[in-house]
C-alpha positions as CSV (number, residue, x, y, z in Angstrom):
1,X,190.6,-97.8,45.3
2,X,192.1,-100.1,48.6
3,X,195.5,-100.1,46.7
4,X,196.1,-96.1,46.1
5,X,194.5,-95.7,50.1
6,X,197.1,-97.5,51.4
7,X,199.8,-95.6,49.3
8,X,198.8,-92.7,50.4
9,X,198.9,-93.4,54.0
10,X,202.8,-94.7,53.2
11,X,203.1,-91.0,51.8
12,X,201.8,-88.9,53.9
13,X,203.9,-90.4,57.0
14,X,207.2,-90.1,54.7
15,X,205.7,-86.3,54.3
16,X,205.1,-86.1,57.8
17,X,208.8,-87.1,59.1
18,X,210.8,-85.5,56.1
19,X,209.1,-82.2,56.8
20,X,210.7,-81.9,59.9
21,X,214.5,-80.1,59.3
22,X,215.9,-81.9,62.0
23,X,214.8,-85.6,60.7
24,X,215.5,-84.9,57.2
25,X,218.9,-83.3,58.4
26,X,219.8,-86.7,59.9
27,X,218.6,-88.8,56.6
28,X,220.1,-86.2,54.2
29,X,223.8,-87.2,56.6
30,X,223.1,-90.7,56.8
31,X,222.6,-91.4,52.6
32,X,223.6,-88.8,50.8
33,X,227.3,-90.2,49.2
34,X,229.9,-89.1,51.1
35,X,231.7,-86.7,48.5
36,X,228.4,-84.8,48.4
37,X,227.8,-84.7,52.0
38,X,232.2,-83.5,52.8
39,X,230.3,-80.5,50.3
40,X,227.4,-79.8,52.1
41,X,226.8,-77.4,55.4
42,X,224.0,-79.0,56.9
43,X,223.0,-75.6,59.2
44,X,221.8,-74.1,56.0
45,X,219.6,-76.8,55.4
46,X,216.4,-75.4,54.4
47,X,213.1,-77.1,52.7
48,X,212.1,-75.2,49.2
49,X,208.3,-75.3,47.3
50,X,207.8,-78.8,45.1
51,X,205.9,-76.7,43.0
52,X,207.9,-76.9,39.8
53,X,206.4,-80.4,39.3
54,X,203.8,-80.5,36.1
55,X,200.2,-81.0,37.1
56,X,200.0,-84.1,35.7
57,X,202.9,-85.4,37.6
58,X,202.1,-84.4,41.1
59,X,200.2,-87.0,42.4
60,X,203.3,-88.8,41.9
61,X,206.0,-86.7,43.7
62,X,207.0,-86.6,47.1
63,X,207.3,-82.7,47.0
64,X,210.4,-83.1,49.4
65,X,213.1,-80.8,47.6
66,X,215.9,-79.2,50.1
67,X,219.0,-76.7,49.6
68,X,222.0,-76.7,51.4
69,X,224.8,-74.6,50.5
70,X,228.5,-75.6,50.3
71,X,231.2,-75.7,52.4
72,X,233.4,-74.6,49.0
73,X,232.1,-71.4,48.8
74,X,229.5,-69.6,47.6
75,X,226.7,-72.1,45.3
76,X,223.7,-74.5,46.3
77,X,222.9,-78.2,46.0
78,X,219.7,-79.2,45.9
79,X,218.4,-82.6,47.3
80,X,215.5,-84.1,45.8
81,X,213.8,-87.2,47.6
82,X,211.2,-89.8,46.0
83,X,209.0,-91.8,48.4
84,X,207.9,-94.8,45.9
85,X,206.0,-97.8,47.2
86,X,206.6,-100.0,44.1
87,X,209.2,-100.5,41.7
88,X,209.4,-98.5,38.4
89,X,211.0,-99.1,35.1
90,X,211.8,-95.4,34.1
91,X,211.8,-94.5,37.4
92,X,215.5,-92.9,36.9
93,X,214.0,-90.8,34.3
94,X,211.4,-89.2,36.3
95,X,213.7,-88.4,39.0
96,X,215.9,-86.8,35.9
97,X,213.2,-84.3,35.2
98,X,211.9,-83.2,38.1
99,X,215.8,-82.4,39.1
100,X,215.6,-80.4,35.6
101,X,212.7,-78.7,36.5
102,X,214.8,-77.9,40.1
103,X,217.1,-76.6,38.3
104,X,214.7,-74.3,35.8
105,X,213.1,-73.4,38.9
106,X,216.2,-72.0,40.7
107,X,217.1,-70.1,37.3
108,X,213.9,-68.4,37.8
109,X,214.8,-67.0,41.3
110,X,217.5,-65.1,39.2
111,X,220.3,-67.4,39.8
112,X,222.9,-67.3,36.9
113,X,224.2,-70.8,37.4
114,X,222.6,-74.4,37.6
115,X,222.9,-76.1,40.7
116,X,223.5,-79.9,41.6
117,X,220.5,-81.5,42.4
118,X,220.8,-85.2,44.0
119,X,217.7,-86.8,44.0
120,X,217.4,-89.6,46.5
121,X,214.8,-92.3,45.7
122,X,213.4,-94.1,49.3
123,X,211.5,-97.2,48.3
124,X,209.6,-99.6,50.8
125,X,208.0,-102.1,48.3
126,X,207.0,-105.5,48.4
127,X,209.5,-106.3,46.1
128,X,213.3,-106.9,47.4
129,X,215.8,-105.3,46.9
130,X,214.3,-102.8,43.8
131,X,214.8,-104.7,40.8
132,X,215.5,-101.7,38.3
133,X,218.4,-100.0,37.4
134,X,218.7,-95.9,39.0
135,X,221.1,-94.7,36.3
136,X,219.3,-93.0,33.9
137,X,220.9,-93.6,30.7
138,X,220.4,-97.3,31.5
139,X,216.6,-96.1,30.5
140,X,217.4,-95.8,26.8
141,X,217.4,-99.0,24.4
142,X,220.9,-98.6,24.1
143,X,223.0,-97.1,27.1
144,X,226.3,-96.9,25.2
145,X,224.4,-94.7,22.4
146,X,222.8,-92.5,24.7
147,X,226.4,-92.5,26.8
148,X,228.0,-91.3,23.8
149,X,225.8,-88.1,23.3
150,X,224.8,-87.1,26.9
151,X,227.9,-87.8,28.3
152,X,229.4,-84.8,26.7
153,X,229.3,-81.8,25.0
154,X,226.1,-81.6,22.3
155,X,227.2,-81.5,18.7
156,X,227.6,-77.6,17.6
157,X,226.9,-76.5,14.3
158,X,228.7,-73.0,14.3
159,X,228.3,-71.2,10.4
160,X,230.1,-68.6,11.5
161,X,233.3,-70.8,11.9
162,X,232.8,-73.0,9.3
163,X,234.8,-71.5,5.6
164,X,232.5,-70.9,2.8
165,X,234.7,-73.2,0.8
166,X,233.5,-76.0,3.4
167,X,229.9,-75.0,3.2
168,X,229.6,-75.3,-0.1
169,X,230.1,-78.9,0.0
170,X,227.5,-79.3,2.5
171,X,225.1,-80.2,-0.9
172,X,221.3,-78.9,-0.2
173,X,221.7,-77.3,2.7
174,X,224.8,-75.2,1.5
175,X,222.5,-72.6,0.5
176,X,220.6,-71.9,4.1
177,X,223.9,-72.1,5.9
178,X,225.8,-69.8,3.5
179,X,223.1,-67.1,3.4
180,X,222.7,-67.1,6.8
181,X,226.1,-66.9,7.1
182,X,226.8,-63.2,5.4
183,X,223.2,-62.2,6.1
184,X,223.8,-59.2,8.5
185,X,227.8,-58.6,7.3
186,X,227.8,-58.7,3.5
187,X,226.3,-57.1,1.0
188,X,223.9,-59.8,-0.5
189,X,224.2,-58.4,-4.3
190,X,228.0,-59.1,-4.2
191,X,226.8,-62.4,-3.1
192,X,224.4,-63.3,-5.5
193,X,227.0,-65.1,-7.9
194,X,227.3,-67.3,-5.3
195,X,223.6,-67.6,-4.7
196,X,222.9,-68.4,-8.3
197,X,225.6,-71.3,-8.8
198,X,223.9,-73.2,-6.1
199,X,220.4,-73.0,-7.1
200,X,221.5,-74.2,-10.4
201,X,223.2,-77.0,-8.5
202,X,220.5,-77.9,-6.4
203,X,217.3,-77.1,-7.0
204,X,214.9,-76.2,-4.3
205,X,210.6,-76.0,-4.2
206,X,209.5,-72.7,-5.7
207,X,208.2,-71.9,-2.0
208,X,211.6,-72.8,-0.5
209,X,213.3,-70.4,-2.6
210,X,210.6,-67.3,-2.4
211,X,210.8,-67.7,1.7
212,X,214.6,-67.4,0.9
213,X,214.4,-64.2,-1.3
214,X,212.6,-62.1,0.9
215,X,214.6,-63.4,3.5
216,X,217.7,-61.8,1.9
217,X,215.4,-58.4,0.6
218,X,213.9,-58.0,3.8
219,X,216.7,-59.3,6.6
220,X,220.2,-58.8,4.7
221,X,222.2,-56.0,4.1
222,X,221.5,-55.8,0.4
223,X,222.3,-52.2,-0.8
224,X,219.7,-52.3,-4.0
225,X,217.5,-55.2,-3.7
226,X,215.8,-55.1,-6.9
227,X,218.9,-55.5,-8.7
228,X,219.6,-57.8,-6.2
229,X,216.8,-60.1,-7.9
230,X,217.7,-59.0,-11.3
231,X,220.8,-60.9,-11.2
232,X,219.3,-63.7,-9.2
233,X,216.6,-63.4,-12.9
234,X,219.7,-63.4,-15.0
235,X,221.8,-66.3,-13.5
236,X,219.3,-68.7,-12.9
237,X,217.3,-69.6,-14.9
238,X,214.6,-71.9,-13.4
239,X,213.9,-69.6,-10.6
240,X,213.2,-66.3,-13.3
241,X,209.4,-66.4,-13.4
242,X,209.5,-66.6,-9.4
243,X,211.8,-63.8,-9.3
244,X,209.5,-61.8,-11.3
245,X,206.5,-62.6,-9.0
246,X,208.8,-61.5,-6.1
247,X,209.9,-58.5,-7.3
248,X,205.9,-57.5,-8.7
249,X,204.9,-58.1,-5.5
250,X,207.7,-56.4,-3.5
251,X,206.7,-53.6,-5.7
252,X,203.5,-53.4,-5.0
253,X,203.8,-53.8,-1.0
254,X,206.1,-51.3,-2.0
255,X,203.8,-48.8,-3.3
256,X,201.3,-49.3,-0.3
257,X,204.0,-48.4,1.8
258,X,204.6,-45.2,0.4
259,X,200.4,-44.1,0.0
260,X,200.3,-45.0,3.9
261,X,203.4,-43.1,4.7
262,X,201.9,-40.3,2.7
263,X,198.7,-40.0,4.4
264,X,200.2,-40.2,7.8
265,X,202.5,-37.6,6.6
266,X,199.3,-35.5,5.1
267,X,198.0,-36.4,9.0
268,X,200.9,-35.0,10.6
269,X,201.2,-31.7,8.0
270,X,197.6,-30.9,8.8
271,X,197.9,-31.4,12.4
272,X,200.9,-29.6,12.6
273,X,199.2,-26.6,10.3
274,X,196.1,-26.5,12.9
275,X,198.2,-26.3,15.8
276,X,200.0,-23.3,13.9
277,X,196.4,-21.7,13.1
278,X,195.4,-22.2,16.8
279,X,198.2,-20.1,18.1
280,X,198.3,-17.5,15.4
281,X,194.9,-17.2,16.3
282,X,195.5,-17.2,20.0
283,X,198.1,-14.9,19.3
284,X,195.6,-12.3,17.7
285,X,193.2,-12.5,20.0
286,X,196.1,-11.3,23.5
287,X,197.0,-8.8,21.6
288,X,193.1,-7.6,20.5
289,X,193.1,-7.8,24.1
290,X,195.6,-5.6,25.3
291,X,194.8,-3.1,22.4
292,X,191.3,-2.7,24.1
293,X,192.7,-2.3,27.9
294,X,195.0,0.2,26.5
295,X,192.0,2.3,24.4
296,X,190.2,2.3,27.2
297,X,192.7,3.8,29.3
298,X,193.0,6.6,26.9
299,X,196.1,5.9,25.0
300,X,195.9,7.1,21.5
301,X,195.3,4.2,18.4
302,X,198.9,5.4,17.0
303,X,200.8,4.5,20.0
304,X,198.2,1.6,20.6
305,X,199.0,0.3,17.0
306,X,202.8,0.7,17.7
307,X,202.8,-1.2,20.7
308,X,200.4,-4.3,19.3
309,X,201.3,-4.2,15.8
310,X,197.5,-4.4,14.9
311,X,196.0,-2.8,11.6
312,X,193.6,0.7,11.9
313,X,191.0,-2.0,10.5
314,X,191.5,-4.3,13.9
315,X,191.1,-1.7,16.3
316,X,188.1,-0.3,14.2
317,X,186.5,-4.5,14.7
318,X,187.2,-4.1,18.5
319,X,184.3,-1.8,18.5
320,X,182.0,-2.9,15.8
321,X,179.1,-4.3,18.5
C-alpha cells in the first residue's frame, strides 16, 4: 500500500508540471528527436484528452497527450508522454497501444488520415539505466520475424485479381475463393460445372455445402436457382440428397413468402377498397346536401337532378323523415 501511495505522489507531481503548456513545450523541445522537433510548430501545442485509454489501463497511464501542427503544412503530430517509476519489460507494447488509441481518436474526430504519434517514456525508477528496450518489436520472442511482418505491407489476398486457373489449384479453399470471386458478376447457373467439378474433387462437410448453396442462391447472380441446384445434383452425386433437401426447403420458404405476400396484398386491396368506398360515400353525402339546399331554395326537381346527378329515388329519400 505504501508503494502505491509513493507512486501516486510521483505521478501527481509529474502531471502538475506537464499540465502547464509552457513547461510541456520546453520538455518536448528538449527531449523530442531532432528530426521530429524540426517538423513541429510549437506555437500550436495543445493538450488533448486522454480519455481514449481503456478503463483497465487508465490507472497506469499519465494521460499526457499533446497535439502540434507541423511546419510542413496541414497535419498533426501527437506526443504521448508516459511516466514510469519502475521498469516494465513490455512497456514498449503498452506505448504502442496508447499510440494506436490516439490515432483512432483522431479519426473519430472526422480526420481522414492517421497522425504520427510519438510516445515518450519518462522514467525515474531506482534501477538505472532503464533495463528494457523501448523498441516494440523487441517485445516478440522472434523480433526478426515480427520485423518482417510489421515493417512492410500486410499480406493481401485479392481474389478478384487472381486468375481462375490459379484459384482452381488452391485445393480445398478453391471452391470458396472461386464462388466468392464471381458471386456478383457471373451467372452461377453457367458456373455450375466448375463448382460441381471442385465438389467432386474435394469433398466438404454437408453443413459447409449447405452454406455454399444458400450463399449462391440467395446472394448470387443466379438466373434460375432451381435449375442450378438440379445441375449440381446431377454432376455431384455425393451431394444429391443434400441438394434435394435444400431445394425442398427453398420451395417451402417460397410458398410461405407467397402466402405472406398474398395476405399483404389482400390487406392492401381491402384498405384501398375501403378508401374508395369512403370517398364514394362522402361524395354522395355532399351531393345530397347540395340537392337539399337547391330544393329548399325553390329550384325544380328536374334541374336539381341534372345539376347533381342524383336519381328521383335519391331525392325522395331526402325528405323521408
